[in-house]
C-alpha positions as CSV (number, residue, x, y, z in Angstrom):
1,X,-17.1,-16.6,21.2
2,X,-13.6,-17.9,20.9
3,X,-12.1,-20.5,19.7
4,X,-10.4,-23.1,21.7
5,X,-8.3,-26.3,21.5
6,X,-10.3,-28.2,22.8
7,X,-12.1,-31.1,20.6
8,X,-12.0,-32.3,17.4
9,X,-14.8,-30.6,15.2
10,X,-14.9,-28.9,12.0
11,X,-14.2,-25.3,11.6
12,X,-15.8,-23.3,8.7
13,X,-15.4,-24.5,5.7
14,X,-15.8,-23.1,1.7
15,X,-19.3,-23.9,0.5
16,X,-18.9,-27.0,-2.8
17,X,-18.7,-25.0,-6.1
18,X,-20.5,-27.3,-8.6
19,X,-21.0,-26.8,-12.2
20,X,-24.6,-26.8,-13.1
21,X,-28.1,-24.7,-11.7
22,X,-29.8,-27.6,-11.1
23,X,-27.4,-28.9,-8.6
24,X,-27.0,-25.5,-7.1
25,X,-30.4,-25.4,-6.5
26,X,-29.8,-29.3,-4.9
27,X,-27.2,-28.0,-2.5
28,X,-28.6,-24.8,-1.2
29,X,-32.1,-27.2,-0.4
30,X,-29.9,-29.8,0.7
31,X,-27.6,-26.9,3.4
32,X,-30.8,-25.1,3.6
33,X,-32.2,-28.0,6.0
34,X,-28.9,-27.8,8.5
35,X,-28.0,-24.2,9.1
36,X,-31.0,-24.2,11.7
37,X,-28.8,-23.9,15.0
38,X,-27.2,-26.6,16.4
39,X,-25.0,-24.9,19.3
40,X,-25.9,-22.5,21.7
41,X,-26.2,-19.3,22.0
42,X,-22.0,-18.4,23.1
43,X,-20.5,-21.1,22.4
44,X,-17.0,-22.0,21.4
45,X,-15.4,-23.2,18.3
46,X,-13.1,-25.8,18.7
47,X,-10.0,-27.0,16.3
48,X,-8.5,-29.9,18.0
49,X,-7.6,-32.1,21.2
50,X,-4.4,-31.4,23.3
51,X,-3.3,-35.1,24.4
52,X,0.1,-35.6,27.0
53,X,3.0,-38.5,25.0
54,X,5.3,-40.2,27.4
55,X,8.2,-40.3,26.1
56,X,10.6,-42.5,27.4
57,X,13.8,-41.4,24.6
58,X,13.6,-37.5,26.1
59,X,12.5,-39.1,29.4
60,X,10.0,-36.0,29.9
61,X,5.9,-36.2,28.4
62,X,5.6,-34.3,25.2
63,X,2.5,-32.1,24.6
64,X,1.0,-32.8,21.0
65,X,-2.2,-30.7,19.8
66,X,-4.1,-32.8,17.3
67,X,-7.0,-32.1,14.3
68,X,-9.0,-34.3,12.4
69,X,-10.7,-34.4,9.2
70,X,-13.6,-33.1,8.5
71,X,-16.6,-35.8,9.3
72,X,-13.7,-37.8,10.7
73,X,-16.2,-39.0,13.0
74,X,-18.6,-40.4,10.8
75,X,-17.0,-41.8,8.1
76,X,-14.6,-44.8,8.6
77,X,-11.8,-43.6,6.9
78,X,-8.2,-43.4,7.4
79,X,-6.4,-40.0,6.4
80,X,-2.2,-39.3,6.4
81,X,-0.6,-37.3,8.3
82,X,1.2,-33.7,8.9
83,X,3.5,-33.6,12.2
84,X,3.9,-29.9,12.8
85,X,7.1,-28.7,14.1
86,X,5.9,-26.2,16.6
87,X,2.3,-27.0,16.6
88,X,1.4,-26.4,20.4
89,X,0.9,-22.8,18.9
90,X,-3.2,-22.2,18.7
91,X,-2.8,-20.0,15.7
92,X,0.1,-21.5,13.8
93,X,-2.9,-25.4,13.8
94,X,-5.1,-22.9,13.1
95,X,-3.6,-21.6,9.8
96,X,-1.7,-25.6,8.8
97,X,-6.0,-26.6,8.3
98,X,-7.0,-23.4,7.1
99,X,-4.7,-23.7,4.6
100,X,-5.5,-27.6,3.8
101,X,-9.6,-27.0,4.5
102,X,-9.1,-24.7,1.4
103,X,-7.4,-26.1,-1.0
104,X,-9.1,-29.7,-0.5
105,X,-11.9,-27.4,-1.0
106,X,-10.6,-27.0,-4.8
107,X,-9.7,-30.4,-5.5
108,X,-5.7,-29.8,-5.0
109,X,-5.1,-32.2,-1.7
110,X,-6.8,-35.2,0.3
111,X,-8.4,-34.1,4.0
112,X,-5.5,-35.0,6.9
113,X,-4.8,-35.9,9.9
114,X,-2.7,-33.5,11.6
115,X,-0.6,-34.0,14.6
116,X,1.4,-30.6,16.3
117,X,4.5,-31.1,18.2
118,X,5.5,-28.8,20.9
119,X,9.2,-27.8,21.8
120,X,9.9,-26.0,24.8
121,X,13.8,-26.3,24.4
122,X,13.8,-26.0,20.7
123,X,17.9,-25.6,20.1
124,X,18.8,-28.8,22.1
125,X,15.3,-30.4,20.0
126,X,16.6,-28.6,16.6
127,X,19.8,-28.0,15.9
128,X,21.7,-30.9,14.7
129,X,25.3,-29.7,15.9
130,X,26.1,-28.8,19.4
131,X,26.0,-24.7,18.8
132,X,29.3,-23.4,20.6
133,X,27.9,-20.9,23.2
134,X,24.1,-23.1,24.1
135,X,25.2,-25.9,26.4
136,X,22.4,-28.9,25.6
137,X,22.0,-27.9,22.0
138,X,23.0,-30.5,18.9
139,X,20.0,-33.4,20.1
140,X,17.9,-33.6,17.0
141,X,19.1,-37.1,16.5
142,X,17.0,-37.7,19.0
143,X,13.9,-35.9,19.1
144,X,13.4,-37.5,15.3
145,X,13.6,-40.6,17.3
146,X,11.5,-39.9,19.6
147,X,8.9,-38.7,16.3
148,X,9.6,-42.2,14.3
149,X,9.5,-44.3,17.3
150,X,7.0,-43.0,19.9
151,X,4.8,-40.4,18.3
152,X,4.0,-41.9,14.6
153,X,2.7,-45.6,16.4
154,X,1.2,-43.6,18.9
155,X,-0.7,-41.9,17.0
156,X,-1.3,-45.0,13.9
157,X,-2.8,-46.4,16.4
158,X,-5.3,-44.0,18.1
159,X,-5.9,-42.4,14.7
160,X,-6.9,-43.8,11.6
161,X,-3.9,-43.1,9.7
162,X,-1.8,-44.4,6.5
163,X,1.6,-44.6,5.9
164,X,2.3,-41.1,4.4
165,X,3.8,-38.9,7.0
166,X,4.6,-34.9,6.7
167,X,7.1,-33.4,8.3
168,X,6.3,-29.8,8.5
169,X,8.5,-26.9,10.4
170,X,10.3,-23.1,9.7
171,X,12.9,-21.2,11.0
172,X,15.3,-23.7,13.5
173,X,11.8,-26.4,13.1
174,X,13.2,-26.1,9.4
175,X,16.8,-26.7,9.9
176,X,15.1,-29.7,11.0
177,X,12.9,-30.9,8.3
178,X,15.8,-30.2,5.9
179,X,18.2,-31.8,8.2
180,X,15.4,-34.6,8.6
181,X,15.0,-34.9,4.8
182,X,19.2,-35.3,4.2
183,X,19.8,-37.5,7.4
184,X,16.9,-40.5,7.3
185,X,15.9,-39.5,4.3
186,X,12.7,-42.1,4.3
187,X,11.5,-41.4,7.3
188,X,8.7,-39.3,6.4
189,X,7.7,-38.7,2.5
190,X,7.3,-35.1,1.9
191,X,8.8,-31.9,3.6
192,X,7.9,-28.5,3.8
193,X,10.5,-26.1,5.0
194,X,9.8,-22.6,5.7
195,X,12.9,-19.6,6.0
196,X,14.8,-22.7,7.0
197,X,18.3,-22.1,9.7
198,X,20.6,-23.5,8.1
199,X,23.0,-20.9,9.1
200,X,23.2,-21.5,12.4
201,X,25.9,-25.0,10.7
202,X,27.5,-23.6,7.1
203,X,29.6,-25.3,7.2
204,X,28.6,-28.4,8.8
205,X,24.7,-28.4,7.0
206,X,26.8,-27.8,3.1
207,X,29.0,-31.2,4.1
208,X,25.7,-32.7,5.0
209,X,23.8,-31.8,2.0
210,X,26.5,-32.9,-1.0
211,X,27.5,-36.2,1.6
212,X,23.5,-37.6,2.0
213,X,22.3,-36.6,-2.0
214,X,25.6,-38.0,-3.3
215,X,24.6,-41.4,-5.0
216,X,21.0,-41.4,-3.3
217,X,18.7,-42.2,-6.0
218,X,14.7,-40.6,-4.3
219,X,12.0,-41.4,-6.7
220,X,9.3,-41.2,-4.0
221,X,9.8,-38.5,-1.7
222,X,8.8,-34.3,-2.5
223,X,10.9,-31.4,-0.2
224,X,9.8,-27.9,-0.4
225,X,12.0,-25.2,0.6
226,X,11.2,-21.3,0.4
227,X,13.2,-18.5,2.5
228,X,12.3,-14.6,1.2
229,X,14.5,-12.6,-0.4
230,X,14.8,-10.0,2.9
231,X,14.8,-13.3,5.1
232,X,17.1,-13.0,8.0
233,X,20.4,-12.3,6.4
234,X,22.8,-13.6,9.9
235,X,20.5,-17.4,9.5
236,X,18.8,-17.8,6.3
237,X,19.9,-15.2,3.7
238,X,23.0,-15.4,3.5
239,X,23.8,-19.8,3.9
240,X,20.7,-20.2,1.2
241,X,23.5,-19.7,-1.5
242,X,25.7,-22.1,-1.4
243,X,22.9,-24.5,0.5
244,X,20.6,-24.5,-2.6
245,X,23.7,-25.6,-5.1
246,X,25.1,-28.1,-3.0
247,X,21.3,-28.9,-4.5
248,X,21.1,-29.0,-7.7
249,X,24.9,-30.4,-7.3
250,X,24.2,-33.2,-6.0
251,X,20.8,-33.7,-6.1
252,X,19.2,-36.8,-8.3
253,X,17.1,-36.4,-11.4
254,X,14.5,-38.1,-10.0
255,X,14.2,-35.9,-6.3
256,X,11.4,-34.2,-5.8
257,X,13.1,-30.8,-4.9
258,X,12.3,-27.0,-4.7
259,X,13.7,-23.8,-2.7
260,X,11.1,-20.4,-3.7
261,X,12.3,-16.9,-3.7
262,X,9.4,-15.4,-2.8
263,X,9.8,-11.2,-2.2
264,X,9.3,-9.2,0.5
265,X,7.6,-12.6,2.3
266,X,10.0,-11.7,5.8
267,X,11.0,-14.9,7.8
268,X,9.2,-17.6,7.4
269,X,6.4,-16.7,5.2
270,X,2.8,-16.4,5.6
271,X,2.7,-18.5,2.3
272,X,4.8,-21.5,3.1
273,X,2.0,-24.2,3.6
274,X,0.0,-23.5,1.4
275,X,3.0,-22.7,-1.3
276,X,3.9,-26.6,0.3
277,X,1.1,-29.0,-0.4
278,X,0.3,-27.5,-3.7
279,X,3.4,-28.4,-4.3
280,X,3.6,-31.4,-2.9
281,X,0.6,-32.1,-4.0
282,X,1.3,-30.6,-7.4
283,X,-1.6,-32.9,-10.1
284,X,-4.1,-33.8,-7.7
285,X,-7.1,-31.7,-9.0
286,X,-8.9,-33.9,-11.7
287,X,-9.5,-31.0,-14.8
288,X,-13.5,-29.4,-14.3
289,X,-13.7,-29.1,-18.0
290,X,-12.8,-33.1,-18.0
291,X,-15.4,-34.1,-15.6
292,X,-18.9,-34.3,-17.8
293,X,-16.6,-36.2,-21.0
294,X,-14.6,-38.3,-19.0
295,X,-17.4,-39.9,-17.0
296,X,-17.3,-42.1,-14.0
297,X,-14.5,-44.5,-15.4
298,X,-11.7,-42.0,-15.9
299,X,-12.5,-39.9,-12.4
300,X,-11.7,-44.2,-11.8
301,X,-8.4,-43.8,-13.4
302,X,-7.1,-40.2,-12.5
303,X,-7.6,-41.1,-8.6
304,X,-6.7,-44.7,-9.1
305,X,-3.5,-43.2,-10.3
306,X,-2.8,-40.9,-6.9
307,X,-3.3,-44.3,-5.0
308,X,-0.6,-45.8,-6.7
309,X,1.2,-42.3,-7.0
310,X,0.7,-41.6,-3.4
311,X,0.2,-45.7,-2.1
312,X,-3.4,-45.6,0.1
313,X,-6.6,-45.6,-1.3
314,X,-8.0,-42.0,-3.1
315,X,-11.3,-41.7,-2.8
316,X,-13.2,-39.9,-5.6
317,X,-14.7,-37.1,-3.9
318,X,-18.2,-37.0,-3.1
319,X,-18.2,-33.6,-4.3
320,X,-16.9,-34.5,-8.6
321,X,-19.3,-37.7,-7.8
322,X,-22.1,-35.2,-7.1
323,X,-21.8,-32.9,-9.8
324,X,-21.5,-36.0,-12.3
325,X,-24.3,-37.5,-11.9
326,X,-25.5,-34.1,-11.9
327,X,-25.1,-33.4,-15.3
328,X,-26.3,-36.8,-16.2
329,X,-30.0,-35.5,-14.5
330,X,-29.9,-32.4,-16.4
331,X,-30.4,-34.6,-19.1
332,X,-32.3,-37.5,-18.7
333,X,-29.5,-38.9,-19.1
334,X,-30.7,-41.5,-15.5
335,X,-28.9,-45.0,-16.3
336,X,-25.7,-43.0,-16.1
337,X,-26.9,-41.0,-13.1
338,X,-27.7,-44.2,-11.1
339,X,-25.0,-45.5,-12.2
340,X,-22.9,-42.8,-10.6
341,X,-24.9,-42.8,-7.6
342,X,-24.5,-45.8,-7.2
343,X,-21.0,-45.8,-6.8
344,X,-21.1,-42.5,-4.4
345,X,-23.2,-45.1,-2.3
346,X,-21.1,-47.4,-1.5
347,X,-18.2,-44.8,-1.7
348,X,-19.9,-42.4,0.3
349,X,-22.5,-45.5,3.1
350,X,-23.4,-42.5,5.3
351,X,-24.6,-39.7,2.9
352,X,-27.7,-39.1,3.0
353,X,-26.9,-36.5,0.6
354,X,-26.7,-39.0,-1.8
355,X,-29.3,-40.9,-0.9
356,X,-31.5,-38.0,-0.8
357,X,-30.1,-37.1,-4.9
358,X,-30.5,-41.0,-5.4
359,X,-34.5,-40.2,-4.3
360,X,-35.2,-37.5,-6.7
361,X,-33.3,-39.0,-9.4
362,X,-35.7,-42.3,-9.1
363,X,-38.3,-39.9,-8.5
364,X,-38.1,-38.1,-11.8
365,X,-37.7,-42.1,-13.4
366,X,-41.0,-42.4,-13.0
367,X,-39.9,-45.3,-9.9
368,X,-41.7,-44.0,-6.8
369,X,-40.5,-47.0,-5.1
370,X,-37.4,-47.2,-4.7
371,X,-37.7,-42.5,-4.7
372,X,-39.4,-43.7,-0.8
373,X,-36.6,-46.4,-0.2
374,X,-33.7,-43.2,-0.7
375,X,-35.2,-40.7,1.0
376,X,-36.2,-43.0,3.9
377,X,-32.7,-44.1,4.3
378,X,-31.2,-40.6,4.0
379,X,-33.4,-40.0,6.4
380,X,-32.3,-42.5,8.0
381,X,-28.9,-41.9,8.5
382,X,-29.4,-38.5,8.9
383,X,-32.5,-37.7,11.3
384,X,-31.7,-33.7,11.2
385,X,-31.7,-33.8,7.5
386,X,-34.8,-31.9,6.5
387,X,-35.5,-31.8,2.6
388,X,-35.3,-35.3,2.6
389,X,-38.5,-35.2,5.6
390,X,-40.0,-33.0,3.2
391,X,-39.9,-35.0,-0.5
392,X,-40.8,-38.0,1.5
393,X,-44.2,-36.3,2.9
394,X,-44.9,-35.4,-1.1
395,X,-44.9,-38.5,-1.8
396,X,-47.1,-39.3,0.8
397,X,-45.1,-41.1,3.7
398,X,-44.3,-39.8,7.2
399,X,-41.1,-39.6,7.7
């Protein structure tokens, strides 16, 4: 078996963590019905696709890699997009995707599309200024124009993307990320720059930082930056003290920014994407302790506020809805359980799991006709959903 970049399918996902033993039983039953092998022996595990995009601006074809969220093909949902520089690397794409899935599984961020951008001539594309002994460098402005006026529209034409974009880069790509924030702040909603090599152009980047930030009011953008205390001295560490001071002295009070210094992490700390995404989506996670106390209205209010803050529709996670409904189920509060399930079925109309749990709830309530109706809907949505079929057989109905 090998891992390849060929077609959009989900990688291994963390299990859904639940609040009670009863919910765990339902989840076990649910996953048991899905555990049968759906792939042949020695099949590849694929995480995405390579695509070719022609650029009139650059006068060449550019290779990109595309990772789509779990369930992308099963829903009509739209997603924010992370643009990953140097994203042609399979290992970098896998690191980014697995980091995002881990944070998302814990309720800390939304699912996102990842667009990895290949840069065969990095110093040409990433350097904002010509470098003295590298001919052809310093064309970052042109590369950014390709991304914003050709690639982004192409992505939005071909995939279900919302207008929320993150630019992520490290080392020289981190330099490009920082420069993009300074030169075209509104091009992206948020930025992650790991070990940005501002030391290639310390004086020019310092001047640009002061000029760009002075008098600029930025209330809806965020930038996370980092480097390590044992980072590359010549192009990173040596330039950071003055660079950070310029940010501190000139950034407006409402700009969300941070420069994290990590101990013994080396050049481009491995944890950069994890910390950057947590910074950008700080406050995203709904406190587990509030689930039962706040009820459905509190969940709706929380994710409604996130929708307003990030300016795209944020759905209440299906796991929260299932947990809350089953909390009511445990206490025999069928009305509140079914109110949550009704909302769940509207937000996730293709969820066989939701219909299965609704059927189980109606059965406990004594409404067998409604139970059968929802169980049959579960099988209609997923003909391989064994638990729903078994439940229907128990109720005397042939699936």
